[in-house]
N, C-alpha and C positions, 0 to 999 in steps of 0.2 A: 505495501498499501502505499502511495507517495504522500509524503507530507503537505501538508494545506500550503504553506511557505513557499515549497517547491512549486506546486501547482501554479500558483500566483505569478511565481517568476517566470514560468514557462509561458505562460498565457501572456505577459507583458512583454517578453521577447518577440511572440509570434505576431501582437498586434504592432510592436514598433517596426518588426521588418517589413510588415506588409506597408506600414506607413512610410517608410522611408523609400521605398521604390516608388511610391503614391506621389508624395511630395517632391522627389526628385524629378519624374516625369512632368509635373504641372509647373517647375520652378523655371523662371524666365532666364534667359541665357544672361550673361554679363553685358556691360555696355562699354563701347569704345568713348572715353571722355573727350566729349567736343572740345577742339581747341580754337581759340579767337581768329585762328588763321583761317579754320573750317569755314568762317564767316564769309569769304572772299569780298571784303569791302575795308576801304580806309578806316571807316567808322562802325566797328563792331555794335551790335547791340549791348546797352548796358547789363542786358539780363543773362549775357553768355557766363558770367561767373557765378550767377545764380544757377543756371544749369549745369556748369561743372561740379557744383558742391551738391546738388541734386543726384547726379550721375554717380559720382565717389559714394556717395552715401547708400545709395541703391548697390552700388557692387561691393562694397562693405560688407552689407548685410547678406547679398547672397554669397559672398566668399566665407561668411560666417557659417551659414547655413549648409552650406556643401562640405566644410570642413566637419563640422561636428557629425553631419551624417553619413560621412565615408568613415569617419574614426567609429562611429557607433557600429555600421556595418561589419568594419574589420574587427570588433569587440565582440560582435552576434558569432563571427566566424571562429573565432578564437584565435584569430590572430595576433590581437592586442587585448590586454588585460582590460576590463572595464573599469573606468576610473570612477571617482564620484562623480564629476561632470557630466561624463556620458551615462550613468545612470538616471541622473535628474533630466536629461534629454529622453532617455526611453521612457521614463515615466509619465513624461510629459505628452509626447507622442501617444503612448499607450492610451493617454484619458483625453485624447483630441485636444490638446493646450499646445499654445505656442512656448518653447522652452524658455527659461528664463534668460538662458543666454545671447539668444536671439533678440529678445524683448530691449537689451541693454545697447542695441546698435542700430535698435529697428522705430519706427513711429507707433504714437501712443493708439491702442485697440483694444477692445475687449472680445473680438471676436474670436470664434472658435477656430480651432487649426484650419480645417477644411476652408473657412470662410476667408480667413486671414491668408491662406496661401493663393486664393481665388484674386483678393483684393491687391495682393504684391504682384500679381500679374496684370492687373488692371493698372497700377501704378508705374510698372515698368514700359507697357505700353503707351500710355499719356507723356512718357519721359522722351519714350523712342520717338513719338508723332511730332515732340517739340524739337528733335534733334533734325527731323528731318523737314522744318521751315526754313526756307530760303534766308540767307544769311544769319542762320540761329534765330531769327528775331521772335520775338514773344507771340504766340498763337493767339489768334483772334479770342478764344475761351479756354483759363487755364480751369482745371481743376483744384481748387485749393487745397481740399482733403487730402488731396492724393499727394502732396509735397511734403517732404521730411519736415522743413520748415517751412510751413506758409507764413509765419510771422515776418521772414527774412524776406519774402517775395512782397508782402505788402509794405514793406520798409523800401524794397528797392523801387517800388512803383512810386512812392511818395516822393521819393531821390529824385527820381526823371523825370516827375513832372514837376515838381517844385523849379529844378533846373531848367528845362524847355522852356517853362514860363515864366522864368525870372521872377520866382515869388520866394519870399524868404522861408525856409524849411520848416521854422519852428510855427509856423502858421498855418502849414498844411493839413489837413485831417484827410482820414481816410472814410468815406462817406458810402455806406450801404443801404440799396433801395430793394427791398423782397416784392416782388409782383405775384 
């Protein structure tokens, strides 16, 4: 007869193993960080720096996820000893939660793992579309919740608008109208 704790560990390992494959299959590929030279203009958009930061943050998260998943898979196959951080990732995956190590380099979210991975894919798609804009210019529509640092985006908009219109920066405000 198997010990109940051993059964729980075996079930967790099976769930985590299946989840590893599922997450890695849905995980977007890393992106090339856009360079101001890609803008092909003498005056690149002031939002290029912001786009670079967003792509770097996304790539950092994707690398963290891939690294922890690769290590955990190797641990489950017996190629590595399962460490405490790997066990925490395994438990989170088995519980359909986002592992804490991913949350530390991620954006705030309360979603379950499956919805979180789908949301991550949408965020990557949004950034890819921005990277495909002519001269890396700001898209006509920007998905604020899809950014890692939406406040930085709003600050950049405020700065750019103040400079373009010769306004005092401390007298500009962000105004939102919901229709």
